[in-house]
C-alpha positions in Angstrom: 11.7 -8.4 7.5 9.4 -8.0 10.4 5.5 -8.8 9.9 2.6 -8.4 12.4 -0.9 -8.8 13.1 -3.5 -7.0 15.4 -6.6 -8.6 16.8 -10.0 -6.9 17.4 -8.9 -6.9 21.0 -5.8 -4.8 20.2 -3.6 -7.6 20.7 -0.3 -7.4 18.6 1.9 -10.2 17.6 5.2 -9.8 15.5 7.3 -12.3 13.7 10.5 -12.2 11.7 11.2 -13.7 8.3 14.1 -16.0 8.4 15.8 -18.0 5.8 14.3 -21.3 7.4 10.9 -20.1 7.5 9.0 -17.5 9.9 9.5 -17.5 13.4 8.0 -15.3 16.3 10.1 -12.4 17.1 8.4 -11.6 20.3 5.2 -12.7 22.4 2.0 -10.8 22.0 1.4 -7.4 23.5 -1.8 -5.6 24.2 -1.7 -2.0 22.7 -3.2 0.8 24.6 -5.7 2.1 21.8 -8.7 4.3 22.4 -10.4 3.7 19.0 -10.9 0.9 16.4 -7.8 0.1 14.2 -8.4 0.6 10.6 -4.8 0.1 9.4 -1.1 -0.5 10.4 2.4 -0.8 9.0 5.8 -1.7 10.4 8.5 0.4 9.2 12.4 0.0 9.7 13.5 3.5 10.2 16.3 5.3 12.0 14.8 4.7 15.5 14.4 1.0 14.8 11.3 -1.0 14.0 8.3 1.2 14.4 4.6 0.0 14.4 2.5 2.7 13.0 -1.4 2.3 13.7 -4.2 4.4 12.1 -7.3 4.5 14.3 -11.0 5.2 13.9 -10.5 8.6 15.8 -8.4 9.8 12.7 -5.1 9.4 14.7 -1.7 7.9 14.2 0.3 6.2 16.9 3.5 4.5 16.8 5.4 2.1 19.1 8.9 0.9 18.8 8.7 -3.0 18.7 11.3 -3.2 21.6 8.8 -1.3 23.8 5.0 -1.8 23.1 4.0 -0.5 26.6 4.5 3.2 25.7 3.5 4.8 22.4 6.8 6.3 20.7 4.6 9.0 19.0 0.9 10.0 18.7 -0.5 12.5 16.1 -4.2 13.6 16.0 -6.6 14.6 13.3 -4.1 13.5 10.6 -7.2 13.4 8.0 -10.6 15.1 8.1 -11.9 11.3 7.5 -10.9 8.0 8.8 -7.5 6.6 7.8 -7.6 3.9 5.2 -3.9 3.0 4.7 -0.4 3.7 6.0 2.7 2.7 4.0 6.4 3.5 4.5 7.9 5.5 1.9 11.4 5.3 2.9 13.3 4.7 6.4 12.3 8.4 7.4 8.8 9.0 5.6 5.3 7.7 5.8 2.4 8.0 3.7 -1.2 8.0 5.1 -4.4 7.6 3.0 -8.0 9.1 4.1 -11.2 7.7 3.2 -11.8 11.2 1.5 -9.2 10.4 -1.1 -6.5 12.6 0.7 -2.9 11.5 0.7 -0.3 12.9 3.2 3.4 12.5 3.2 5.1 12.6 6.7 8.7 12.9 8.1 9.2 10.6 10.9 11.0 12.6 13.6 11.6 11.8 17.3 8.2 11.5 18.9 6.5 13.3 16.1 5.3 13.1 12.7 5.9 16.2 10.6 3.5 17.1 7.5 5.3 17.6 4.4 2.7 17.6 1.6 -0.8 16.6 1.1 -2.8 15.9 -2.2 -6.5 15.4 -2.2 -7.9 13.1 -5.0 -11.7 13.6 -4.1 -12.2 9.9 -4.4 -11.3 7.0 -2.1 -8.3 5.1 -3.1 -9.0 1.4 -3.7 -5.6 0.3 -4.4 -2.0 1.8 -4.7 1.3 0.8 -6.1 4.8 2.5 -5.0 8.3 2.5 -6.4 11.3 4.9 -5.8 9.9 7.5 -8.3 6.0 7.4 -8.3 2.9 6.5 -6.3 0.2 4.9 -8.4 -3.5 5.3 -7.3 -6.5 3.6 -8.3 -9.7 5.4 -7.0 -13.3 4.8 -6.9 -13.9 7.2 -9.9 -11.9 4.4 -12.1 -9.2 7.0 -12.5 -5.5 5.8 -12.2 -3.0 8.7 -11.1 0.6 8.8 -11.1 2.0 11.0 -8.3 5.6 12.1 -8.0 7.1 12.0 -4.4 10.7 12.2 -5.4 11.2 15.8 -4.4 9.6 15.7 -0.9 6.2 16.8 -2.5 3.2 15.0 -3.8 2.7 16.2 -7.3 0.1 14.8 -9.6 1.8 13.9 -13.1 -0.8 12.0 -14.9 -4.3 10.8 -14.5 -6.0 8.2 -17.0 -9.2 6.1 -17.3 -7.7 2.9 -19.1 -10.6 0.4 -18.7 -14.2 1.5 -19.4 -15.4 -1.0 -16.7 -14.1 -0.8 -13.1 -10.5 -1.3 -12.6 -9.9 -3.9 -9.8 -6.1 -3.8 -8.9 -2.9 -2.1 -9.9 0.9 -2.8 -9.5 4.2 -1.5 -10.8 7.9 -2.6 -11.1 10.1 -1.0 -8.4 13.1 -1.0 -10.8 11.5 -0.1 -14.1 9.3 3.0 -13.8 7.9 2.9 -17.5 5.9 -0.3 -17.0 2.5 -0.4 -15.2 0.1 -3.2 -14.7 -3.8 -3.1 -14.1 -6.9 -5.5 -14.2 -10.6 -5.0 -14.6 -13.7 -6.7 -13.4 -14.0 -8.4 -16.7 -10.8 -10.5 -16.5 -8.6 -8.3 -18.5 -5.0 -7.7 -17.4 -2.9 -5.2 -19.2 0.7 -3.6 -19.0 1.0 0.0 -19.9 3.9 2.3 -20.9 3.7 5.2 -18.1 5.4 7.6 -20.7 2.3 7.5 -22.8 0.0 5.0 -21.4 -0.2 3.0 -24.4 -0.8 -0.7 -24.0 2.3 -3.0 -24.2 0.7 -6.5 -23.6 -2.8 -7.9 -22.4 -4.4 -11.0 -21.5 -8.1 -12.0 -20.8 -8.9 -14.5 -18.0 -12.3 -16.0 -18.7 -14.9 -15.7 -16.0 -12.5 -14.5 -13.5 -11.7 -11.2 -11.7 -8.4 -10.4 -10.5 -8.8 -8.6 -6.9 -5.1 -8.2 -6.1 -1.9 -7.8 -8.0 1.7 -7.9 -6.8 5.0 -7.9 -8.8 7.6 -9.9 -7.1 11.1 -10.9 -8.9 9.7 -9.8 -12.3 6.6 -12.2 -11.7 3.0 -10.8 -11.3 1.0 -12.6 -8.6 -2.7 -12.2 -9.0 -5.4 -13.1 -6.3 -8.5 -14.2 -8.0 -12.1 -14.0 -7.0 -12.5 -17.8 -6.9 -9.6 -18.2 -4.4 -6.9 -19.2 -6.9 -3.4 -17.6 -7.4 -2.3 -17.2 -11.0 1.2 -16.2 -11.7 2.1 -14.2 -14.9 5.4 -13.3 -16.6 6.3 -9.5 -17.0 5.0 -9.9 -20.7 1.7 -11.4 -19.2 2.2 -15.0 -20.2 0.6 -17.6 -17.7 3.4 -19.4 -15.8 1.4 -21.3 -13.2 -1.9 -21.4 -11.2 -2.0 -22.4 -7.7 
C-alpha cells in the first residue's frame, strides 16, 4: 500500500508500507498546481498508482506516481462548490464530495474522468464509511444516510437520525453490511442493524467525545478529543486504551 502527503507548498512525498515498517518509495516532488489543495487520494487502478488531488478551483487533477512532472488527467468544475473529499471506490472508480453535500461517482479512464452518477444531500458530509455494497454518510444536519453504489448509480436507500445530539463519527464493516457504528458528542457509541436501524449494542464513555472511528480486523479504533485512542470489540467492549 502506498501513502503520501502534500505540503502547503505543493510538495508531495510518497512512501510504501512494507513488512518491516514504512520506507520512502520515492523522493519528494513539487506538483504543478494552480490552486490550494483541499484533499487528495492515492488509488491503485489499471493505470498504476494514481494521485488524485481536489483543488480550491473545483478541479481534480491526477498524476501517475511514476511521473509527477506531467498530470495524467485534469477535470474542471467537478462540483459547484469546493471539493471536500476524494475516495477510491474500486480500481476503476472514484467518489468526490462537494462542500454543498453533492457526491459524484466517476469512472477513471485514460486521461479523463467520466461522470456516472451524482446525488445531492443538501448538507455537507462530515464523515463517511464505505464497503462493497453501500456508502454511509454523516451530514451536518445530523442525518445518517445509506447510499447504494453497487449498480454504478448512487441511490439513497435509507436516511435516519439516531442520536438527538450531534453525531460525531461513523464506521462500518467491509465484510458485514448489516452492522454499522456511530458515536455522538455526549460519549455514546452504538452499533446498529442496517436492516431496521435498531440498536445492537451501546457503550457510554464518560466526559469523552469520539472524533474519529475506524473498524480494522473486527476491532473499532476510536480517536478521542483528549488525544487518547480507545480500541473496542465489535460488540463494543473496551479492549485497551492507548
